[in-house]
N, C-alpha and C positions, 0 to 999 in steps of 0.2 A: 477190751482194751487192746489197742494196736501194739505190735511188738516194738515199734520205735516211733518217735515223734521228733521231727527236725524243726527247730525254732531258729529263725534268723536274727541278726543283730537288730533289725527293725522292731522286734517284739520285746523291747525293754532293755536291751543292752546299752543303748546310748541315748534313748529318747525319754526325757523326764515326763513327757505328756502321757506315756504309757501307764503312769501310776493310776490314772482314773479307771483303768480296766482291770486292776489287780485287786483281788480280795486280800487285804493285808492281814486278815485273821487266819488265813490258811497258807501254809508254805507253798509257794509257786515254783515250778520247775521250768526254766527257760531253755535249757540245753537239750542235746539229744538224750533220750531216755529209752531204755529197753526193759521189757517185762522179763522177770526171771522167776524161777521156781525155788522158793525157800521154805522149808518146813516150818509151820507155825506162823508165817507172815503172809496172810492173804494179799494178793495184788502187789507183791513185792516188785520194786522198780530199782534199777541200777543206773546211775548217771554215768555216761561215757564222756570222759574229758579229753582234752587235747593230749597228744603224746607228751611224755615228760620233757623231752628236749624242746618242745614248743611252749612250755609254760613260761609265764612272765618271770619267774624266779629260777629258770633253768640255769642262767648265767652264774648264780651263786649256790647251785644245788650242792647239798652235802650228802654223799652216799653213806648209807648206814649199814651196820652189820650187827648181828647178835653178839653180845659180849657179857659173860658172867651174870646172866639173868637179866640183863638190860640191853641197851643199844649203845653203840659207839659210832662215831663218824669223824671225818676230817674234811676241811675245805680250804683251798688257798685263798689268801687275801690279796686283792688287787686295789689300786688307788681309787677306783670308782666306788668302792665299798666303804671309804673313809669319810669322816667329817671334812668338808671342803676346807683346804688350807692346813690340814693336820695329817698325821699318820695314824690317828686313832680310828679304829673301826666303828662304824655307826652302830647304834643299838638295833636297828631294823634287821640286819642279817642274823644277829643273835636271836631275836624274836622269831624269825622265820625258821631257823634251825631248831629252836626249842619247840616250836609248834609242830614241826614235821616229826621230830623224834617223839614228842609227847603224843601226837596223834597216832603214830604207829604203835606205841605202847598201849594206848587206849583201845585201839582196834582189837588187840589181843585180849583185852578184858571185856569188851562190849560186843564182839562179833556176833552176828553179822550187821548189827546196827551201825549207823554212821555217827562217829563222835564229833561233837562240836565243842569249841573252846568257850568256857565260861569266863575265865580270867587268866591272865599271865602276868607274873611279876618278875622283872629283870633287875638284878642288883649287880653293878659293876664294882670290882675291887678298887680300881684306880683307873685313870685315863689310859686306855690301852696304848702301849707303845708300838713301835714298828715290829711287825711279825710277818712271816711268810705264809703262815696258816693258822687256823683255829681248830683245835680238837675239842670234841664234845663226848660226854658220857652221860646217858640218861637212864633213869630207873623209875619204877613205880613206887611211890611212897605209900599209897593206900588205895584200896579198891572198895567202894561201897556198893549198895544195890543199884545206884543210878549215877554215881559220880566217881571218877578216877582222878587221883592227884599224882602228878609226876614231878621229878626234879632233874635238871640238867646242869652239869658242871662244865664250864668252858676254860680251856687253858691255851697258852700261846705255844709257839714252836720251841720254846725253852722249858716248857712244862710249868710256867708260872700261871697262877690263877688269874683269870680275866673276869669272869662273871658267874653268877648262879641264877638260874631261872626256875621258877615254880609255876605250874599251871594246873588248872582243873578242867576236866572234860566231862561231858554228859552225852547221852544218846540224843540224836536229833529229834525234834518234836514230831516229825512226820515218820511214823513207824514203818511205812512202806518202803522208805529209802534204805538200801542196803549197800554195803561196801563190796567192791570187787576183791578177789583173792589178792593178798599181798605177795609180790614176788621179790625175794631178797636177791641182792646182787651176786651173792655167793652160792645161790641155789640153782639147780637146773632150770633153764628157761629165763633166769634173771640176767640182767646186763646193766652195767653202769650207765647212768644217764649221760648222754653226750652234752658237754658243757659249751654252749656258744660263748664267744668272748663278750665281756662287759666292757664295751668301748668307751662309754661315757659314764656319767654318774648314775648311781642306782635310782635316783629320783627321775632322771630322764628316761631310764630304761623302763620304769614303772609308770611312765606318763603322769607323774605327780607334778602338779604345777603350783607354785607359790603365788597365790592371787594377790596377796598384800601382806603387810606385817601381821603375823599371827594367824594367817589363813592359808590352808593348802587343800588341794582337791585331787582326787583320783577318780577315773571313770570306771564304770562296769564294763569289762571287756571279756571276750570269750576265752582268752588264755590266762585270765586272772581270777578264776573261780575256785571255790573249795569243794569238798565232797558233798556239801548240801546245795551246791549250785548257786551260791551267793558270793559276794565279793570276798576274796581271800583275806583272812585276818592279817597276813603280813602286809598287804597293801594298805590296810587301815592303819597299821602301825607305822608304815612309811609316811602316810599323811600326817599322823600325830607328830612324828619326829620332825618332819619338815616344817610344820607349823610352829613347833617349839623352837627349832633352830633359827627360824626367821626373826625371833625376838632376841636371840643371843647368838649371832653368826659366829661360827668357828669354835663354839664351846661344846664339847661332848656331853652327852647326858650321863649322869651318874646312876640314875635309876629310872625305871619306867613301869608303871602299874597300869595295865589295860583291863577294863571290865567290859566284856562284850554283852550288851544288853539286848540287842535284836539284830538280825542279819540285814545287810544292805542288799536289797533285792533289785532295786531299780538303778540307783546312782544318778549322778556322781556322788561319791562320799566326800563331804566337805568338813575338814577339821578346823576348828577355831580355838586358838590358844589365848590364854590370858595369864599374865604374871600375877602371882598371889604370894607375896613375901618371897621366901626362898624357893617356892615351888612354882610350877607352871601347870595349870589345869587346862585340859584339852577336851572338847566335846566333838564327836564326829556324828554328823547327821546325814540321813539319806535324802538328798535334795529332791530326788524324783518321787519320793513317797511322803510328801507332806512335811519334810524336814524332821522326820521322826528320829529321836535320839538313838544311835546305834552303839556308840562306844563312849565311855567316860574314862578318862586317863589322867594320871597325875605323874609329872616328871620332875626330877631334880637335876641340876647341872653341876659339873665340877667347877671349882673356882677357876676363873679365867686364867690365872697364873699357872694352874696345874695342867692346862691343855698342852698336848704335844702335837 
């Protein structure tokens, strides 16, 4: 096996026709990969991602630190992170932060294997009001032989509860993929992620396009991949939220349950929402891989009069 393999965007990052050359039964790696020596894992491979400051979610990055057996973090809130026409923060940043904190906690439990998100449930206490920042505290709820469950509490700049997220993680199906060492911002060699400005909306930043009422799409892009080298779960959540919001513009979500059924390896990821009573059901499919179902989500919105 060669030490590294460079794959260009033409090899599946943006071309749905590449699906015909992909064996969908075996995890495929599109990005740069290097061979590493890991005891007990023959043929171990490590995916080398873009630098943290180049990641699609760098503009909303939440630096984390160890705190009382868990992890804590804080991130500023800017207008582009809010539901258009309101001062209520979108659900997507909360999902991204819960996924990052949960993923880091899961790494500690599953190391050196790569954790992948099975599901993530976000429950908001009330429509978030104006706040300069969001604080988060995460902890491990339970660790089993193959699954790690975490919980994250979010508060605003006055310490008021904003939301609670619960997520389950398991080791990636490809046992040869391993995680790089985690560098904490407060440890030697660690440094805070440089935060580029979020000049527009989060949807624009993530190249999420509302195709029509109830339909939103995000592409597979080199700076939007996760540790399994597939479309980042936060981008899939962004597509889900944008599809739901297109049916009820300006109304913040009160809850969002995401079940990640299979990775989006080719893209684009297309989210289709349909109103079902008081709920909105959203399905995300990998359009470049035979429209295979990747995410099943259920959302609820706050009453329109409660939106701020």
